[in-house]
N, C-alpha and C positions, 0 to 999 in steps of 0.2 A: 603494229601487229604486234599482238600478244605474244608471250614465245609459252610459257607452261604458267600454268593455272592453278597445281594443286597436284594432288601427289592420287594417284590410282593404284595404285597398291604394290606395297612389297613382296618380292619373292624370294626363299632363303633354300640355300641346297644341304642337305643335312645326310651323315656317313647313316645315322640313325634316327628317321625320316620320325616316325610314328614313336621313337624315345623320347628326341625331342615340344616334338609336338602334343606329349602329352607331360611335359614339364610346362610347359607351356598353360595348359590346362591349367596342370593342379597349382601350380608357384603366380599366377598373373590373374590365371580366373578368363582365357580370352580362350571364347565359346569353338575351339576347331570342332572344322565338321567330318566327317568320314571322306570327303576328296581334300583334307591336308590344312585345310585354311579356314577362314572366315571375314564377312565383307562386314567392314564397319558401316553402319548407319549415319550417314551425319544430323548433327544438330544444332538449333542453332543459340543462340547465346542463354535461351529457356528451358533449352531442353529439348524442345519440339522437333523432331522430325523436318526435316528440308530436300531438295533434290538431292542424291552424291551416295557414294557406298567407297568406302578404298577395301583393297583386298589386303590380306594376308596371310600368307602360303608359306609352307614345307615343302620342301619333297625332297625324291632321293639324290646323293650328289652324282649317279651315275648319268641322269639325265642331261640331254644338249640343248633345254632350251636357253640358254646362257651366250653356247654357242658364239662366235670364237671367243668368246673371253673367258677366263680360268675363274675368275671371280667365280666365289661362295654366295654371293645373291647379288638381281637387281631392280629397281627401283622405274616403277610404270612410273610417268608422268601425264599430268591431265593438260589436252592445250585445246585450244579455239579451231583453228587450222592446221591439219593436218599439211595438205599438198601445201602450203605458202610456207609453211615453218621447212620441212625438209629442205624445199627448194632455199630458200636463205640460207641455210646451214653447209649444201653442197657449195654453192656462191662463197663461203664462207673458209672454205675446205676444209671442212668435218668432214671425219672418216661415217659415210649413212651407207647404210646394206642399203643391197639396189632390194630388195622385197620389203610391197608395201600390202598388210591383208586389206580387202574392207570387208565386211562379215555382219552380221549382225548383232554383235557385239560392241562393235563401232569402226577404225579405223586402226592403222597400226602399223607402224615402223621404227626400226632402231638406229639409233644413232653411237661407237663404240667413243671413249670418253678419252683422253690422255694419258689415262692410267690402263687403259682396256678392259674399264668397264663396261658393260652392257648395257647400254642405257633403253626402256621402252618407251617408246610415245604413241598416245594416245587419245583421238579424239571420239569422247564416247559420241552414239546415239543420241538425236535428237531428244531432250528434256528426260536425257539423265544427267 
């Protein structure tokens, strides 16, 4: 069974999210959208688009989307079979959160790493 197949997203908390978003836009050229982030479209070696995106986003520091972690970031990893991976992680004694979301955006689960960081696992919808 494959476990992680790639990075689906990187999410940051910021004390002043609009200012940090502006800095990344101005100095690094990241096309930050009104929702606070961007979707990087994947390309092949020749620069032609292929299926897949990586989300990059900065949000307010007072949000609870990273709870129970106190970290200021969360990485979303793409997986092929979320339910199988969650089962294996539980068998291996990992701190897997009980909640699993299944929505039009795919299937999501979360695990806490040994340093206390919340890690998001994401099985994209078919074809993404």
